[in-house]
C-alpha positions in Angstrom: -81.7 -196.2 104.6 -81.5 -197.9 101.4 -84.4 -197.9 99.0 -86.9 -200.9 99.8 -86.8 -202.0 96.0 -83.2 -200.9 95.4 -82.9 -203.9 92.6 -85.4 -201.9 90.6 -83.4 -199.2 90.0 -83.2 -199.5 86.3 -87.0 -199.0 86.2 -86.6 -195.6 88.0 -84.1 -194.4 85.9 -85.5 -195.2 82.8 -88.9 -193.7 84.1 -86.5 -190.2 84.8 -85.6 -190.5 81.7 -89.1 -190.7 80.1 -89.7 -188.0 82.7 -87.4 -185.3 81.3 -88.7 -185.9 77.8 -92.9 -186.0 79.0 -91.9 -182.7 80.9 -90.4 -180.5 78.0 -92.9 -182.0 75.4 -95.8 -181.0 78.1 -94.2 -177.2 77.9 -93.9 -177.2 73.9 -97.6 -178.2 73.5 -99.8 -177.2 76.6 -97.6 -174.0 77.2 -97.6 -173.1 74.1 -101.6 -172.8 74.6 -101.2 -169.8 76.6 -98.9 -168.0 74.5 -100.1 -168.6 70.8 -102.5 -166.2 70.7 -101.0 -163.5 72.2 -98.0 -164.0 69.2 -100.2 -164.6 66.8 -101.7 -161.1 67.4 -97.8 -160.0 67.2 -98.5 -158.8 71.0 -95.7 -160.8 71.7 -92.3 -161.4 70.0 -91.9 -165.2 70.4 -88.5 -164.8 72.2 -90.5 -162.5 74.7 -93.0 -165.4 75.1 -90.1 -167.7 75.7 -88.9 -166.1 78.5 -92.6 -165.1 80.1 -93.2 -168.7 79.9 -90.1 -169.8 81.4 -90.8 -167.8 84.1 -94.3 -168.4 84.5 -94.1 -172.1 84.6 -91.7 -172.1 86.7 -93.1 -169.9 89.2 -96.6 -171.8 89.0 -94.8 -175.4 89.2 -92.6 -174.6 92.3 -94.2 -172.0 94.3 -97.6 -173.2 93.5 -97.7 -176.3 92.8 -98.8 -179.5 94.8 -96.8 -180.8 97.1 -99.0 -184.1 97.2 -99.4 -185.9 94.1 -101.6 -188.4 93.0 -100.1 -191.1 91.7 -102.9 -192.1 89.6 -104.3 -189.4 87.6 -108.1 -189.2 88.1 -108.2 -192.1 90.2 -108.0 -194.1 86.7 -107.4 -197.6 88.0 -107.4 -199.2 90.9 -104.3 -200.1 93.0 -105.8 -203.2 94.5 -104.3 -205.0 92.2 -100.7 -203.5 92.6 -100.6 -204.1 96.5 -99.1 -207.9 96.6 -96.5 -206.7 94.2 -95.5 -203.0 94.6 -92.2 -203.3 91.9 -95.1 -203.5 89.2 -96.8 -200.3 90.1 -93.0 -198.9 89.0 -93.4 -200.9 85.8 -96.5 -199.5 84.9 -96.0 -196.0 85.8 -92.8 -196.0 83.7 -94.8 -197.0 81.1 -97.2 -194.8 81.5 -94.6 -192.4 81.4 -92.8 -193.4 78.7 -95.9 -193.8 76.4 -97.0 -190.3 77.4 -93.7 -188.7 76.4 -93.7 -190.3 73.3 -96.9 -189.6 71.9 -96.8 -185.8 73.5 -93.3 -185.6 71.4 -94.9 -186.9 68.1 -97.8 -184.6 68.5 -96.1 -181.8 69.7 -93.8 -182.1 66.3 -96.9 -182.6 64.1 -98.7 -179.5 65.5 -101.1 -181.1 67.1 -102.3 -179.3 70.4 -103.6 -181.9 72.8 -104.5 -182.3 76.2 -101.4 -183.4 78.7 -104.0 -184.8 80.8 -105.9 -186.4 78.8 -102.2 -188.0 77.3 -101.1 -189.1 80.6 -104.8 -190.6 81.4 -104.5 -192.5 77.9 -101.4 -193.9 78.9 -102.4 -194.8 82.6 -105.2 -196.9 80.9 -102.9 -198.6 78.5 -100.9 -199.5 81.5 -104.1 -200.5 83.6 -105.2 -202.7 80.9 -102.0 -204.5 80.4 -101.7 -205.0 84.0 -105.7 -206.1 84.3 -106.3 -203.9 86.6 -109.8 -202.7 86.6 -110.5 -199.5 84.3 -112.7 -196.7 85.4 -115.3 -196.4 82.3 -118.7 -195.3 84.2 -119.8 -191.4 83.9 -118.1 -190.3 86.5 -115.6 -187.7 87.8 -111.8 -188.6 85.7 -113.5 -191.6 83.9 -112.8 -192.2 80.4 -116.7 -191.2 79.2 -116.3 -187.9 80.8 -112.7 -187.3 79.2 -114.9 -188.0 75.7 -117.4 -186.1 76.3 -115.3 -183.1 76.8 -114.1 -182.9 73.3 -117.5 -181.4 72.8 -118.1 -179.6 76.1 -115.1 -177.5 76.5 -114.9 -176.2 73.0 -118.7 -175.0 72.8 -118.7 -173.5 76.0 -115.3 -171.7 75.9 -116.7 -170.3 71.9 -120.1 -168.9 73.8 -117.9 -167.6 76.5 -115.3 -165.7 73.9 -117.8 -164.8 71.4 -119.7 -162.8 74.0 -116.5 -160.6 75.2 -115.5 -160.2 71.4 -118.8 -159.1 70.7 -119.2 -156.4 73.6 -115.6 -155.0 72.3 -116.7 -155.3 68.8 -120.1 -153.4 69.1 -118.7 -151.4 72.3 -115.9 -149.6 70.8 -114.1 -151.2 67.6 -117.4 -150.4 65.3 -118.5 -147.2 66.8 -117.7 -143.7 65.6 -114.7 -142.8 67.4 -113.2 -146.3 68.5 -110.1 -144.8 70.1 -112.3 -142.5 72.8 -114.5 -145.3 73.3 -111.4 -147.6 73.5 -109.8 -145.5 76.3 -113.1 -144.9 77.6 -113.8 -148.6 78.2 -110.7 -150.0 78.9 -110.0 -149.8 82.7 -112.8 -151.4 82.9 -111.7 -154.3 81.1 -107.9 -154.4 82.9 -110.7 -154.4 86.1 -112.5 -157.2 84.5 -109.7 -159.2 83.7 -107.8 -158.8 86.8 -111.0 -160.2 88.8 -111.4 -162.8 86.7 -107.8 -164.0 86.8 -108.2 -163.5 90.4 -110.7 -166.0 90.8 -109.5 -168.4 88.5 -105.9 -168.8 90.6 -107.7 -168.7 93.3 -109.9 -171.7 92.0 -106.6 -173.4 90.5 -104.5 -173.1 93.4 -103.6 -177.0 94.6 -102.8 -175.8 97.9 -105.2 -172.7 98.5 -108.9 -173.1 100.1 -111.7 -174.3 97.9 -114.6 -171.5 96.8 -116.8 -173.5 99.1 -114.1 -172.9 102.3 -113.6 -169.9 101.7 -117.2 -168.9 101.5 -118.6 -166.5 99.2 -118.4 -163.6 101.5 -114.3 -163.4 101.4 -114.4 -164.7 97.6 -116.3 -161.7 96.3 -114.4 -159.2 98.2 -111.4 -160.6 96.9 -112.5 -160.3 93.8 -113.7 -157.1 94.4 -110.8 -155.6 96.0 -109.3 -156.6 92.9 -111.3 -155.3 90.5 -111.0 -151.9 92.4 -107.3 -151.9 92.9 -106.7 -152.4 89.1 -109.1 -150.1 88.1 -107.4 -147.2 89.9 -104.0 -148.6 88.7 -105.4 -147.9 85.3 -106.6 -144.6 85.6 -103.6 -143.2 87.7 -101.0 -144.8 85.5 -102.1 -146.5 82.2 -104.7 -144.0 81.0 -102.3 -141.1 81.0 -99.5 -143.5 79.2 -102.0 -144.6 76.5 -103.2 -140.9 76.1 -99.4 -139.8 75.6 -98.9 -142.7 72.9 -102.0 -143.2 71.1 -103.5 -140.2 71.1 -100.2 -137.4 71.4 -98.6 -139.9 68.9 -95.3 -139.7 71.0 -93.4 -142.2 69.5 -90.8 -142.1 72.4 -93.7 -143.9 75.2 -92.7 -147.4 75.9 -94.3 -149.9 78.4 -91.5 -149.0 80.6 -92.4 -145.2 81.2 -96.0 -146.6 82.7 -94.8 -145.8 86.1 -94.6 -141.8 85.3 -98.4 -141.9 85.6 -99.8 -138.2 86.1 -96.3 -137.1 85.0 -97.0 -137.9 81.3 -99.6 -135.6 81.2 -97.2 -133.0 80.8 -95.9 -131.0 77.9 -92.8 -132.2 78.2 -92.3 -135.5 80.8 -89.3 -136.4 82.4 -88.7 -139.4 80.2 -85.8 -142.3 81.1 -84.5 -144.6 78.0 -86.8 -142.9 75.4 -87.1 -144.9 72.7 -85.5 -143.8 69.3 -88.5 -142.8 67.1 -90.3 -145.4 65.1 -93.4 -146.5 65.1 -96.0 -145.9 67.7 -97.5 -149.1 67.9 -97.3 -152.4 65.8 -98.8 -153.4 63.1 -100.9 -155.9 64.2 -102.7 -156.7 60.6 -99.2 -156.2 58.1 -98.8 -159.5 55.7 -95.5 -160.5 55.1 -94.4 -160.8 51.6 -92.4 -163.3 50.2 -89.8 -161.0 48.9 -88.9 -157.3 49.7 -90.1 -156.3 46.0 -93.5 -154.6 46.3 -94.6 -154.3 42.9 -97.6 -156.1 43.7 -99.1 -153.7 45.4 -98.4 -150.3 47.1 -96.7 -150.2 50.5 -97.7 -148.0 52.7 -94.8 -146.0 54.7 -96.3 -146.0 57.8 -93.1 -144.6 59.7 -93.9 -141.2 58.2 -97.6 -141.3 59.5 -96.2 -141.2 62.9 -98.2 -144.7 63.6 -98.7 -148.4 61.9 -101.5 -149.3 60.6 -102.6 -151.5 58.4 -106.4 -150.8 57.2 -107.5 -148.2 59.8 -111.2 -147.7 59.8 -111.4 -144.3 61.3 -109.3 -141.8 61.4 -109.4 -141.9 65.3 -107.5 -138.3 65.5 -104.7 -139.9 63.7 -104.8 -137.1 61.2 -105.3 -139.9 57.8 -108.1 -138.1 56.4 -107.4 -139.6 53.3 -108.7 -143.5 54.5 -112.0 -142.8 54.9 -113.4 -146.2 54.4 -116.6 -148.1 56.0 -116.2 -149.1 59.7 -114.9 -152.8 59.4 -113.5 -154.7 56.2 -115.7 -157.7 56.3 -114.7 -158.9 53.0 -112.3 -159.5 50.4 -108.8 -160.7 49.5 -105.9 -158.8 50.6 -102.6 -159.6 48.7 -100.3 -157.0 49.9 -101.7 -153.7 48.1 -104.9 -152.2 47.8 -108.3 -154.2 48.4 -110.4 -154.0 45.2 -113.5 -153.6 47.4 -112.6 -150.7 49.3 -109.6 -149.6 48.0 -107.6 -149.7 51.3 -104.0 -150.1 51.4 -102.5 -153.1 53.5 -99.1 -152.9 54.7 -96.6 -155.4 53.9 -93.8 -155.9 55.7 -90.8 -158.2 54.0 -90.7 -162.1 55.0 -88.1 -163.0 58.2 -85.8 -165.5 57.4 -86.2 -169.1 58.5 -83.4 -169.6 61.2 -81.6 -172.2 59.0 -81.3 -169.3 56.2 -79.8 -166.3 58.4 -77.0 -168.6 60.9 -76.5 -171.6 58.9 -76.2 -170.9 54.9 -73.9 -167.8 55.1 -71.7 -170.6 56.6 -72.4 -173.9 54.9 -68.7 -173.6 52.6 -67.0 -173.3 55.7 -65.4 -176.4 57.1 -66.8 -178.1 60.3 -64.1 -177.2 62.4 -64.3 -173.7 61.6 -65.0 -171.2 64.5 -67.5 -169.0 62.6 -69.2 -172.3 61.6 -69.5 -173.8 65.0 -70.7 -170.5 66.4 -73.7 -170.6 63.8 -74.2 -173.9 64.9 -74.4 -173.1 68.5 -76.6 -169.8 68.1 -78.8 -172.0 65.7 -79.3 -174.9 68.4 -80.1 -172.1 71.2 -82.5 -170.0 69.7 -83.6 -171.3 66.8 -86.8 -171.8 68.4 -87.9 -168.4 69.0 -86.9 -167.3 65.8 -89.0 -168.9 63.4 -92.2 -167.3 61.5 -94.9 -168.5 63.9 -97.4 -165.5 62.4 -97.3 -165.6 58.4 -99.5 -168.4 57.5 -99.5 -169.9 53.7 -102.6 -169.9 51.6 -104.7 -168.2 54.3 -104.9 -164.9 52.9 -108.6 -165.7 51.8 -109.9 -166.8 55.1 -108.0 -163.7 56.7 -109.5 -161.2 54.3 -112.8 -162.6 55.8 -112.1 -161.0 58.7 -112.5 -157.5 60.0 -109.7 -155.1 60.4 -109.7 -152.5 62.8 -107.5 -149.5 64.0 -104.3 -150.5 65.8 -104.5 -148.2 68.5 -107.6 -149.3 69.1 -106.1 -152.9 69.2 -103.2 -152.1 70.8 -105.1 -151.2 74.2 -106.1 -154.5 74.9 -102.6 -156.0 74.5 -101.6 -155.5 78.1 -104.9 -157.7 79.3 -104.0 -160.0 76.5 -100.5 -160.8 77.9 -101.9 -160.5 81.7 -104.7 -163.6 80.5 -101.6 -165.3 79.1 -99.5 -165.2 82.4 -101.6 -166.4 84.4 -103.2 -169.4 82.2 -99.6 -170.5 82.0 -99.0 -169.8 85.7 -102.4 -171.8 86.7 -100.8 -174.5 84.0 -97.6 -174.5 85.9 -99.5 -175.3 89.3 -101.9 -177.5 88.1 -101.2 -179.7 85.0 -96.8 -180.2 86.3 -98.8 -183.3 88.0 -99.1 -184.8 84.6 -95.2 -185.3 84.0 -94.6 -185.8 87.7 -97.7 -188.1 88.5 -96.0 -191.2 87.4 -92.3 -190.4 87.9 -93.3 -189.4 91.7 -95.4 -192.8 91.7 -92.2 -194.7 90.4 -89.7 -193.3 93.2 -92.1 -193.0 95.9 -92.7 -197.1 95.8 -88.8 -197.3 95.1 -88.2 -195.8 98.8 -90.9 -197.5 100.4 -91.8 -200.8 98.5 -96.0 -199.7 99.6 -98.1 -198.7 96.5 -100.1 -195.8 97.5 -102.8 -193.6 96.1 -100.7 -190.3 97.1 -97.1 -189.5 97.5 -95.0 -186.4 98.9 -93.6 -184.5 95.8 -89.8 -183.2 96.9 -89.7 -179.9 96.0 -86.4 -180.3 94.1 -88.2 -182.4 91.2 -91.0 -179.4 91.0 -88.0 -177.1 90.6 -86.9 -179.3 87.3 -90.2 -180.2 86.1 -90.6 -176.0 86.0 -87.4 -175.5 84.0 -88.0 -178.4 81.6 -91.9 -176.7 80.7 -90.1 -173.6 79.8 -87.3 -175.3 78.2 -89.7 -177.0 75.9 -91.6 -173.9 75.4 -88.5 -172.3 74.4 -87.0 -175.2 72.1 -90.1 -176.5 69.8 -93.3 -175.0 71.4 -93.5 -173.0 67.6 -95.2 -176.3 66.2 -97.9 -175.5 68.4 -98.4 -171.9 68.4 -98.3 -172.0 64.4 -101.4 -174.3 64.8 -103.3 -172.5 67.1 -102.7 -169.3 65.9 -103.0 -167.7 62.7 -103.9 -171.1 61.0 -107.4 -171.0 62.3 -108.5 -167.4 61.5 -107.2 -163.6 61.8 -106.0 -163.2 65.0 -105.6 -159.4 66.6 -105.0 -158.7 70.3 -108.6 -157.8 70.8 -109.6 -161.1 69.8 -106.5 -162.9 71.8 -107.8 -160.8 74.6 -111.5 -162.6 73.9 -110.0 -166.1 73.1 -108.0 -165.9 76.2 -110.3 -164.6 78.9 -113.0 -166.7 77.4 -110.8 -170.1 78.0 -110.1 -168.8 81.3 -114.0 -168.4 82.3 -114.7 -171.6 80.9 -112.2 -173.6 82.6 -113.6 -171.7 85.7 -117.0 -172.9 85.0 -116.5 -176.1 84.2 -114.2 -176.7 87.1 -117.3 -175.6 89.2 -120.0 -177.8 88.0 -117.6 -180.6 87.6 -117.1 -180.9 83.9 -114.3 -182.4 82.1 -112.2 -179.7 80.1 -108.8 -179.0 78.7 -107.4 -175.8 78.3 -106.2 -177.1 74.7 -109.9 -177.5 74.2 -111.2 -174.5 75.5 -108.4 -172.4 73.9 -109.4 -173.6 70.2 -113.2 -173.4 70.6 -112.5 -169.7 72.0 -110.6 -169.1 69.1 -113.5 -170.5 66.3 -115.8 -168.9 68.6 -114.0 -165.5 67.8 -113.5 -165.9 64.4 -117.5 -166.9 64.2 -118.1 -163.1 65.4 -117.0 -161.8 61.5 -120.6 -164.0 60.8 -118.8 -165.7 57.9 -118.0 -169.5 58.4 -115.5 -168.9 56.1 -113.3 -166.9 58.3 -112.6 -169.9 59.8 -110.3 -172.6 58.7 -112.5 -175.9 58.8 -109.6 -178.2 57.8 -107.6 -176.8 60.5 -110.3 -176.9 63.0 -110.7 -181.0 62.1 -107.1 -181.6 62.1 -106.8 -180.5 65.7 -110.3 -182.4 66.4 -108.3 -185.8 65.2 -105.5 -185.2 67.5 -107.7 -185.1 70.3 -109.4 -187.9 69.4 -106.3 -190.3 69.1 -104.8 -189.4 71.8 -106.3 -191.8 74.1 -105.6 -194.8 71.8 -102.5 -193.5 70.9 -100.8 -192.8 74.3 -102.7 -196.0 75.8 -101.5 -198.6 72.9 -98.1 -197.4 73.4 -97.8 -197.7 76.8 -99.8 -200.7 77.3 -97.6 -202.3 74.5 -94.7 -201.6 76.5 -96.2 -203.3 79.8 -97.5 -206.2 78.0 -94.0 -207.3 76.8 -92.6 -206.3 79.9 -95.0 -208.2 81.7 -94.8 -211.1 79.5 -90.9 -211.1 78.7 -89.6 -214.3 78.7 -86.1 -215.0 80.7 -84.1 -217.5 82.2 
C-alpha cells in the first residue's frame, strides 16, 4: 500500500540524513561518557573502548531498545495542533532532527559533553514554538523547568555517591599499611556489589521490562542478592587466584584470558595457554607522557626490571621495592617527570605517542597523491585516527594532577575489572534507553508518512534500531575522542579506583533519580561524580574548575541552541514564499 503522504517523501529523506548525523554524534558524545574514565585511567586503550562501545551500544539498541517510541520526547508539546495537518508534524520532526544533529555535532567537535536527551527536547521546543504548539513549561515530568533544575541536581547527587564510594576504597584499602593485602580481601565484595547495582540498573532501565513496582520487592531483592552471591563466588574461585598469581607472585605471563583457569593458578607451574611474553605485570596508571624521549628533565625508572610498573608506589605491598619508603600518599607537590621535590619519589615518564597525522601522513607527504603508499596511509588515517589519538595526556595539567594522591598500581589494577563492567553496563543502558533520542523524531516522521495520522507513539521498525546501534558505535569510533579528552584527565587525575567510583556513583545516581522522578542526565551525573571523587583529595585545586565551567556552559546553551536552530528552520519552512 502506498504511503498516505507520499508527496512529502522529501521530508522523510532529509530527516533520514539528519538521523544518520544525529545518531553518530549521539554516539560520539554520550557513548564517550560511559568509557571516558576507563580510557583516562589507562584501564582501556581507546581502540579497545571503541570495540566495546560498538558491541554494547548495538546490544542495547537492538536487543533491549524500545519497540514503541514516543514521538514527542517527554511530551514536551501537544499534538492537537498537528492533527488537522499531519504533514506539518513531519516537517516539525524533520527540523527537530536536523537541529539536534547540527548542535550535537558542533558540541562534540568543540569538546562539550552535553545531554543528548536535552538536545532533542530543545530542538522539539524550537519546532513547537515555531509551529505555535503549546509548550509544557510548568514543573512536571519532562518539563523545561525540570530540565533546568537537572543542571544542579544531577552533579550534586552523583558527586556525593561517588565521593562516598571512593572514600571506602581510600580509607579501607589504599591508605592502610599493606594496601595490596587489604585490596585482595575487599575486591570480591566490590565486584559483587558492582554486579548487584548494575543488575538493578539494567532491570530499571529496560524499556520493555517489568518496572520495580510490577516486579515487587521480593523478586527484585531476590535477583539482586542472587547476582551478588553468584559474582562473589566467581570472584573467590576465579579472580582471587588470578590476582594472587599476577600481583603477589609477579608472574608477568598472566593475562586476563587466564582467569578461567581459576584454582589451577594456585599451582606452582599452572598450565598456561597463550602466555604473555614478559613485559610489565600491570600498567603504570600514573605515568606521564614526556614531550620527547629525552629524559634529562628527570630520572626515569626502568620498571621492567622491577617486575611491575608503578609511578609512585606508596607501599611496598610485597613487591620488593624496599627503596620506596614514602608516606601512604602523595597529596602535594609538582611532579614534572622525575623526582618529586617534597618526597623524593620517582615518577615514571613515558615517551609521548605521536598523533595519527605525524605517524601516518607525514612520512608520505612527499609522495604524489596517486602513490599506493600514500593512498594506503590516508585510508588507515581515515579509518583509525579516532581511536589512535592521545586522550590521556593533557597539557598544562601537571599542577592539578600533582595534587591528587598517587597509589600503588597493583592495588589500582584490582579495580580495573569492576570499572570496565560499570562502563559496559552504562553503555548498554544508554543504547537501550537513549537510542530514542535520535530514533524518536525519525519514527514520528516515518509513521506519519506511512499512515497520515499524527500519533504520540509509533511502532519502531527493528531495522532502524539496527542502523541506530551501528551508528552509535561508529560515532564513538571516529570522533568520540573529543569527549573522552574533555571528561577524563582534563578535569582531574583519574586512576582505576577513582574511575570505578565515578562510574558506579553515576549509575547509582541515575537509579535513584529515576525512582524519585528527578530529571537527570547521564552526562551530568558522570561530570558530577568526577568532581566528587576529585574533591576527596581534600583540595579544591585538584579540580580543573575552568574545564568544569566550560562543561557547565555547554549544558546551559544546549536547550536554546538546539531550539534556535530547529525553530529557525521550522519558521522559515512554514513561511517560505511560493508560487
